[in-house]
C-alpha positions in Angstrom: -22.0 -3.1 43.9 -24.2 -5.5 41.9 -21.4 -8.1 42.0 -21.1 -7.9 45.7 -24.8 -8.3 46.2 -24.9 -11.4 44.0 -22.0 -13.0 45.9 -23.7 -12.4 49.3 -26.9 -14.1 48.2 -25.5 -17.5 48.5 -23.4 -17.9 45.3 -26.2 -18.6 42.9 -23.8 -17.7 40.1 -21.3 -20.3 41.2 -23.8 -23.2 41.0 -24.9 -22.4 37.4 -21.3 -21.9 36.2 -20.3 -25.3 37.8 -23.2 -27.0 36.1 -22.2 -25.5 32.8 -18.6 -26.6 33.1 -19.7 -30.1 33.9 -21.9 -30.1 30.8 -19.0 -28.8 28.8 -16.7 -31.6 30.1 -19.4 -34.2 29.2 -19.8 -32.8 25.7 -16.0 -32.8 25.1 -15.8 -36.4 26.2 -18.6 -37.3 23.8 -16.8 -35.5 20.9 -13.5 -37.3 21.8 -15.3 -40.7 21.7 -17.0 -39.9 18.4 -13.7 -38.9 16.7 -12.4 -41.7 14.4 -8.8 -42.5 14.7 -6.6 -41.3 11.9 -5.9 -44.1 9.5 -2.6 -44.4 7.6 -4.4 -43.7 4.4 -5.5 -40.2 5.6 -2.9 -37.6 5.0 -2.2 -34.6 7.1 -3.5 -31.2 5.7 0.0 -30.0 4.8 0.7 -33.2 2.8 -2.7 -32.8 1.0 -1.9 -29.2 0.1 1.5 -30.2 -1.3 0.0 -33.1 -3.3 -2.7 -30.9 -4.8 -0.3 -28.1 -6.0 0.6 -28.2 -9.6 4.2 -28.8 -10.4 6.0 -25.5 -10.3 7.8 -24.4 -13.4 11.5 -24.1 -12.9 14.0 -22.3 -15.0 15.8 -19.0 -15.5 13.1 -17.5 -17.8 10.4 -18.0 -15.1 12.7 -16.3 -12.6 13.2 -13.3 -14.9 9.4 -13.0 -15.4 8.8 -13.1 -11.6 11.5 -10.5 -11.1 9.9 -8.2 -13.6 6.5 -8.6 -11.9 7.9 -7.9 -8.5 9.8 -4.9 -9.8 6.6 -3.5 -11.1 5.1 -3.6 -7.6 7.9 -1.4 -6.2 7.1 2.1 -5.2 10.0 4.0 -6.8 11.1 7.4 -5.4 10.6 10.6 -7.4 13.6 12.4 -8.8 13.3 15.0 -6.0 13.3 12.4 -3.3 16.2 10.6 -4.9 18.2 13.9 -5.0 17.4 14.7 -1.4 18.4 11.2 -0.2 21.7 11.3 -2.2 22.5 14.7 -0.7 21.9 13.4 2.8 24.2 10.4 2.2 26.9 12.6 0.7 26.8 15.0 3.6 26.9 12.1 6.1 29.9 10.6 4.3 31.7 14.0 4.3 31.1 14.5 8.0 32.4 11.0 8.8 35.5 11.6 6.6 36.2 14.9 8.3 35.9 13.3 11.7 38.2 10.4 10.8 40.7 12.9 9.3 40.8 15.0 12.5 41.2 11.8 14.7 44.0 10.6 12.4 45.8 13.9 12.5 45.5 14.1 16.3 46.7 10.5 16.9 49.6 10.9 14.4 50.8 14.0 16.3 50.5 12.1 19.6 52.5 9.1 18.3 55.1 11.4 16.8 55.5 13.2 20.1 55.9 9.9 22.0 58.4 8.5 19.5 60.5 11.7 19.7 60.6 11.5 23.5 61.8 7.9 23.4 64.6 8.5 20.9 
């Protein structure tokens, strides 16, 4: 209800917000005028970052060292977790193989029946 009462009083809130926005526009215009234009000698921030980086070492040995460091950060599963995951995969593969075998057997019976009818 407080908002409705303020709006009915003549919009005092509107005049102050309009005044502030006008001030903000003037300040933005001053900042834009004060900005120096970018000279060709000035580099973009990305170019400066690239230029300041030391030359990266290249080579197979550095790659192997980096791999070793990254492999040390890996959270390896316990033997129990590994056994459970392996069991789940083996059961899923057995179910998929059984399903495929049943479909293969059924389709081969249907095809044999159709071929026998045609001959």
